[in-house]
C-alpha positions as a LaTeX table, in Angstrom:
\begin{tabular}{lrrr}
\hline
Residue & $x$ (\AA) & $y$ (\AA) & $z$ (\AA) \\
\hline
Met1 & 39.32 & 69.48 & 96.65 \\
Ile2 & 39.84 & 66.82 & 94.01 \\
Ser3 & 37.33 & 64.36 & 95.49 \\
His4 & 34.38 & 66.23 & 93.97 \\
Leu5 & 35.61 & 65.38 & 90.46 \\
Arg6 & 34.00 & 62.32 & 88.94 \\
Gln7 & 36.72 & 59.78 & 88.30 \\
Pro8 & 36.29 & 57.48 & 85.31 \\
Glu9 & 35.63 & 53.83 & 86.01 \\
Phe10 & 38.33 & 51.57 & 84.64 \\
Pro11 & 38.10 & 47.81 & 84.35 \\
Gln12 & 40.61 & 46.11 & 86.67 \\
Ser13 & 43.00 & 45.11 & 83.86 \\
Asn14 & 43.01 & 48.61 & 82.37 \\
Lys15 & 43.61 & 50.14 & 85.81 \\
Met16 & 46.61 & 47.87 & 86.45 \\
Met17 & 48.00 & 48.65 & 83.01 \\
Thr18 & 47.54 & 52.38 & 83.58 \\
Ile19 & 49.29 & 52.16 & 86.97 \\
Ala20 & 52.18 & 50.21 & 85.40 \\
Ile21 & 52.59 & 52.81 & 82.64 \\
Met22 & 52.53 & 55.67 & 85.15 \\
Val23 & 55.11 & 53.92 & 87.33 \\
Ala24 & 57.34 & 53.30 & 84.30 \\
Leu25 & 57.08 & 56.92 & 83.13 \\
Gly26 & 57.70 & 58.12 & 86.70 \\
Val27 & 60.85 & 55.99 & 86.97 \\
Ile28 & 62.08 & 57.25 & 83.60 \\
Leu29 & 61.53 & 60.87 & 84.66 \\
His30 & 63.15 & 60.13 & 88.03 \\
Arg31 & 66.29 & 58.73 & 86.41 \\
Leu32 & 66.44 & 61.46 & 83.72 \\
Glu33 & 66.20 & 64.10 & 86.41 \\
Ala34 & 69.26 & 62.63 & 88.11 \\
His35 & 71.32 & 63.53 & 85.02 \\
Leu36 & 70.14 & 67.15 & 84.81 \\
Pro37 & 72.43 & 69.80 & 86.25 \\
Leu38 & 71.13 & 71.12 & 89.56 \\
Pro39 & 70.77 & 74.87 & 90.13 \\
Ser40 & 72.11 & 74.36 & 93.65 \\
Pro41 & 72.71 & 71.38 & 95.93 \\
Trp42 & 69.68 & 69.57 & 97.36 \\
Ile43 & 67.25 & 71.09 & 94.84 \\
Lys44 & 65.47 & 68.91 & 92.29 \\
Leu45 & 62.80 & 69.78 & 89.78 \\
Gly46 & 60.52 & 66.92 & 90.80 \\
Leu47 & 59.53 & 65.89 & 87.29 \\
Ala48 & 58.54 & 62.40 & 88.44 \\
Asn49 & 55.85 & 63.93 & 90.64 \\
Leu50 & 53.89 & 64.67 & 87.47 \\
Met51 & 52.95 & 60.99 & 87.25 \\
Thr52 & 51.75 & 61.07 & 90.86 \\
Leu53 & 49.57 & 64.08 & 90.14 \\
Val54 & 48.13 & 62.46 & 87.02 \\
Ala55 & 47.38 & 59.28 & 89.00 \\
Leu56 & 45.79 & 61.34 & 91.76 \\
Val57 & 43.48 & 63.16 & 89.37 \\
Phe58 & 42.51 & 60.28 & 87.08 \\
Leu59 & 42.77 & 57.17 & 89.27 \\
Gly60 & 42.30 & 58.27 & 92.87 \\
Phe61 & 44.21 & 58.46 & 96.12 \\
Lys62 & 44.96 & 54.76 & 96.65 \\
Glu63 & 46.36 & 54.31 & 93.16 \\
Ala64 & 48.40 & 57.52 & 93.45 \\
Val65 & 50.05 & 56.18 & 96.62 \\
Ile66 & 50.80 & 52.91 & 94.80 \\
Val67 & 52.34 & 54.80 & 91.87 \\
Thr68 & 54.41 & 56.93 & 94.23 \\
Phe69 & 55.67 & 54.03 & 96.34 \\
Leu70 & 56.58 & 51.85 & 93.35 \\
Arg71 & 58.26 & 54.75 & 91.59 \\
Val72 & 60.42 & 55.51 & 94.61 \\
Val73 & 61.32 & 51.85 & 95.18 \\
Ile74 & 62.22 & 51.11 & 91.55 \\
Gly75 & 63.98 & 54.44 & 91.08 \\
Ser76 & 66.06 & 53.92 & 94.22 \\
Ile77 & 67.01 & 50.40 & 93.14 \\
Leu78 & 68.15 & 51.72 & 89.76 \\
Gly79 & 69.92 & 54.66 & 91.42 \\
Gly80 & 71.71 & 52.46 & 93.97 \\
Ile81 & 70.22 & 53.99 & 97.15 \\
Phe82 & 67.67 & 51.30 & 98.03 \\
Leu83 & 67.12 & 50.99 & 101.81 \\
Gly84 & 69.53 & 53.83 & 102.50 \\
Pro85 & 68.63 & 56.95 & 104.48 \\
Thr86 & 67.79 & 58.85 & 101.29 \\
Phe87 & 65.33 & 56.13 & 100.29 \\
Phe88 & 63.35 & 56.38 & 103.53 \\
Glu89 & 63.42 & 60.16 & 103.44 \\
Ser90 & 62.20 & 60.40 & 99.87 \\
Asn91 & 59.58 & 57.68 & 100.31 \\
Gly92 & 58.09 & 59.38 & 103.35 \\
Met93 & 58.24 & 62.79 & 101.71 \\
Tyr94 & 56.57 & 61.67 & 98.48 \\
Cys95 & 53.80 & 59.77 & 100.27 \\
Asn96 & 53.20 & 62.86 & 102.41 \\
Asn97 & 53.07 & 65.03 & 99.28 \\
Thr98 & 50.55 & 62.65 & 97.74 \\
Tyr99 & 48.34 & 62.92 & 100.80 \\
Asn100 & 48.64 & 66.72 & 100.81 \\
Gly101 & 47.69 & 66.83 & 97.14 \\
Tyr102 & 44.64 & 64.70 & 97.88 \\
Val103 & 43.52 & 66.89 & 100.79 \\
Leu104 & 44.00 & 70.14 & 98.90 \\
\hline
\end{tabular}
């Protein structure tokens, strides 16, 4: 369980800056992954989830959910699927994966 790890204390401004950088890197990985050839339909590598895992380990659960939600929203706006069925499916799935990563 990750909660037994001591998480570093960040000042509020550094924490917001770190979240913004993780969201930006997550969006970049999300958009780059869209251009990679898929091994088969409906399978993605999930490279953008690396930023969620880093946020979960170093910042905590609440910040990891914020990184995940913002990454999905901004990535879907840039990808042209904002508020479509795929957006709601991916947002729910990624928030669920963040929670599962926190519990495990």
